[in-house]
C-alpha positions, 0 to 999 in steps of 0.5 A: 260225222266229220272225217279225215286224217290222224289228228296232229297232237299239240304235243308235236304242234309245239315242235314246231311252234315254241311258244305257246298260251297254255292256260285255259283262262287266257285262251279263253280271253284270246277268244272272248276278246275275236269273238268281241272284235269280230276278228276273222279265222283263217283255215286251209284252202277248201276243195275250190282252192279259195279260203275257208274263213269263220268268226265267233258266234258264240262260246260255251263251258268247252266249245265254240260255235263258228259262223263260217264261209268257203268251208267244205261241206265236208270237215276233218275232225281236227281244223286248223285256224288261226288269227291275228290281232295287234299284229300278232299271228296265232295258230290252234286246232280245235275238233269238230264237234258237228255233223257234216250238212251240206251248205250248212254255214255254221260249226261246232268246235271244241276249244283249243288246248293251247294257242301258239305264235305263229311265225314265218321266216324265210331263213334259220334265224340265232341268237346273238353271239359274242361280238355279234350284234345286241343293239338296233335303233329303230328310227321312225320318220317322225319322232326320236329314234327308239332303242331295241335289245336283239332277241334273234335274228335272220339274215331278213328279220329280226326279233327285238324286245323293247319298253312297252309305252316304246313299242306302242308308238313304233309305226309299221315302217321304219329304218333299223339301225345297229348300235353294236357289232361288225356292222355298226352304224348300217341301216336296213328298212323294217317291217313290223310282222308282230307284236306280243308282251314279254312275260317274263319282263313285266312292260315289256314287248317282243317285235318281229320285224322283216328288214331289207336293204331295200326301201318300199314304195307305197305308189305300186299300181295295182290293177286287178282285171275282170278280163284281160284285155279290159274293158272295151277290148274283148268285144274288140277282137272276139270275131278275130279269136273266133276265126283263130279257134276255128283255124285251130280246129281246122288244123286239128282234123288235117284241113289247114288246107283250107287256110292255106292252100294245099299247094303254099310253100313254107314260109322261111324261118329266120334264124340268128347265130353268134357266139357269147365271150366263152365262144360258145354259140346262141341261136334265135329266132327272128320275127319283125315287120319293116326295116329290121335296122333301127327297129325296136328289138323285142327279147323272149329269152327262154322259160324253164326247160322251154325252147324258142319255138314254144312261143311263136304265137307271142311272137306273131302277135307282138309283130302283128299289133306293131304292124297294125299300129304302122310300126317297126318291129323285130322280135327275137326268141332265144335258146339258152345255153346248156338247155333244151335247143339249138343253143350250145352244149356240152358233149356230156348232156347232148342225149335226150333227157340229159340236156338239162342237167348243166343248166343254171340261172346264172347261164340264163343272165349271161344268155341275155346279157350276151344277146342284148350285147350282140344286136347293139353292135350287129349293123343289121339291126342295132335297134333304136330301143330294146325290151324283154318279155319273159315268163315265169323262172325267167324273171329271175335271170332278166332281173340280175341281168338288167342289175349286172355291170355295164347296165344294158340298155333295155327301156321295157320288161314285161314279165308274164307269170314271173317269179320272184325268188327262186327258193319259193319257186323251186319249192311249189313245182317240186312237191315241197322241197327246200332245194336252196335251204338243203344246199345252203346247210350243205346237203347234196341232192343231185340230179333231180326231175323238176316239172319232167326236166332232169337238172342237177341241184346241186349246181342249180342251187349254188350258183344260185346262192352265188349269184344272189338270185335265191331269196326274196331279199335278193329280188327286193334289192335288185329291184331297187336299183331299176329305173326302167318300165316294168309290167308284171302279168299276174295269173289270178288262178296261177297256184306256182306264184305267190302274188304277195311276194311279188308284190313287194319286191315291186314295191322296193325301190321306186315303183312309181314306173312299175305296173302290175295287172292281174287277170283271170288266168293260169301259168299255162300259157300257150295256144288257148285264148286267154293265151292269145289276150294275154299276148295281146296285153304284152303287145300293148304294154310293149307300145307303152315302153317302146312307143310311149302309146298304147297300141291297139291289139292284133292278132296274127294271120291264122293261116301263117301262123299255122304254116310258121308253126309247121315250118319251125317244126320241119327244121328240127331233127326228130327225136324218138319217143317211146310213148309206151314207156311214158304212159306205163310210168304215168299210169303205173309210177316210174320208180314207186307203187302207185301211180294214176290212183292218186289223182283218181281218188281225188275229188276233182277227178271223182267229179270228173268221173261222175260228170261222165257217168252221169252223161253216159247213164248206164242201165241194166243189161248195157254193153259200155267200152271204156277205151283207155281205161287206165287203171280203172277209174271208171269201173272203180267209180262205177262200183263207189256210187252203188251197186252197178246196174243188173248185168251191165257189162263193160269192156275196158281197152287199153295198150299197156297191159300192167295198167289192166292188170292193177285195174284187174286186181283193184276190181278184184278187192272189191265187193260185188264189183261191175263185170269187167273184161279186159282188152290190150289195144293200141286205141291210136292204130288204124286197124280199130278196136276189136268188135263188131259195128254196133256192138255197144250201146255206150262209149266212154273215152275219158281224158283219151282223144288229146292223146291219139296222133288221128282223133278223126279217126278214133272218133269214126271207130266210135261211130261204127262201135256204137249203136244207133242211139248210143251214147259217146261221152268222151273228156279232153283237157282244155288248151292251155290246161294249168297243172299248178292248180291241178297239182295244188289242189290234188297234194292238199287234199291226199295229204289230209288223209284221201290217200289213205282212205281210198288206198289204204295207210300204206300209201301215205309213205309214197305221197310226196314222192309220187306228186312229184312224179305226177308233176314231172310226168304232166309236164311232159305231157305239156311238152309232147303238145309243144311238139306236136305230138299231143293236142289240146282242145277248147269247147267249140272246137272239142263240139265241132270235131264230134259233129263232124264225125256224125254225131248229133246232139252235142254238149259239153260241161267244163270240169276237173277243178276250180277254175275247171281244166277239162271239159266233158263232152256228151253225143249221141249216134244218129 
């Protein structure tokens, strides 16, 4: 039967949507018209983060049948649907009256008690005030202007009222001129968002408009690719990609000397230091091919709280591609001021974890402009041409740097998984907190942890509002004033970035020299196969803007890349990290009573654990070791699947004793749990586990191998502990595992009732805070990988490591989300 969180009554929905259709005959008429026209109904995303859609098949007296597409097998009691007709968006909820039937494509639901007029505005609306504007003239490109009354307005939208005949002939786009008020005579560009009848004025219609100071250009070139490098490109580099993965695999098990030679001297790291107008130091790393003076320059500013060392593979890929094309190039990776890295920071921000307390996006703008100015006058560089390559939030800083006066000389810009506006970006990565809107209303936030980095959100928000970096309208106005080649590489599986907002921004002004390339990646791009292909795509696009031609993609030398990575890390001061404290926070929650449990009760994690249990196939009388057991996800999921095998014993090992205690308490609350013994043990230590050789029939290491310093040593210990014929099952996150997709799916499922169903009603109160902590700790995992503390692998790399440890019959399966973000491996000890 349907199940889910407690429903939201129409009375509560009415507080969010003030206007509604309440009469049953009008509701039925609307639904009947939607049925006749085949209007699609849209619901939330499904468990795979794909759209759930439906059409009305038939109407009954108090119910209707829907033909569904993409719906999950298990539907909640209350289903939210929306539809659009005549440019108007409607929203309503219905009661699920169908049993859960896996694979079914039809659903019977009750008729809605009310249908609401849905509207989304980025900023608050205001009613006309005395002395303010009350009328506008809507001016289509063809035909006479149409005067309309202003019902309400926001900085980027209007709600206007006008006679129905005039409303019907109004096109979708037109100019909007204010007839009265302080802005009399000023014009903006308008677009219709919805049209509806005015109930209290017969023969009149109300039209919702979005307005912008920037015109829209429909010539934006949009390219959707099935492969990152496009048809005909992948085969040309497949052999080199396989070699690169093999090189990374060799490095991961301490065999770099196969590529580099035991006595190879580390390469010199060429740095550059200079000062901005305030005398504050900026530090960068230079990669180049050919003579520096007069070579085209590519500047890579830092993304959110990243350092210049992060994008070494990108820089070397650009150099390799230009070198293969016979062209000089210089690539500069920059550390930002008042951020992590070697550039200037304020003394009070020197402590680890405090580096970004004074960070602002306005400072990032200043850093870019100061860097461009420095290299333009530096006699060792004086580049012939300049291009920017930005990642994620750095796109906001880049566009603002490009429109500043005097305009810097920049010949091209490539943005990778770039954000259009700060308001939406911060709201998504913070777990739903509207920092920008709050600061605009005077709300104080102070220091907040965002993606694992502590920042002063009052400082960031005020700076963004003052610098016009906060809203989509700011971005559209900036892009409208830019005239240079722009390529925007958008990840199809990137849940952080709203593609519609990116399209709106890129279509502002003259879009004839802009390209939007949609590729099958997520947001995290550092060292995976997808990342390396994306870096080659970046190099190709730089060839277009800097050389006026397309260049063939090339990869850097494998041994050289690894040597440079080590050399760049070696020159930085070591930072002490309390990994036990990190894992305690990760597993238990830093400030909340819930930690890893929130993730383990969601569908993606349960599917991951089910895949591991199926591969392990525990049987009666067996003894199983659960390495890195945390808060008991394995025995808990085993119990949730039904009665555990007779006389099965599980030995749970972890080095966070509080996690073991929480696992014990959770198991004790169950009826008939598996038999579990708990052992505090450092799984990364040289002493091994306190168990004799051949002690176990099966061994599980779920999401563990990534996080030990010597994975080969742990695999050898697993080989020792298993009896001949024993089964090893382990899982790891893949290279560049994308937390944006994981977070979005987990958040949706928890808010829909998974937390209360599995952890009790009290868990509902802690979801948002715990999710923000999950984001922060997950971001720290990525940071630790970039520092070389943790490591991630692709499936082939993982299989080779396990085979080298003496296991056989090694198989892998991709799981954990859609697209999968983890690998489950199964192997047998001979």
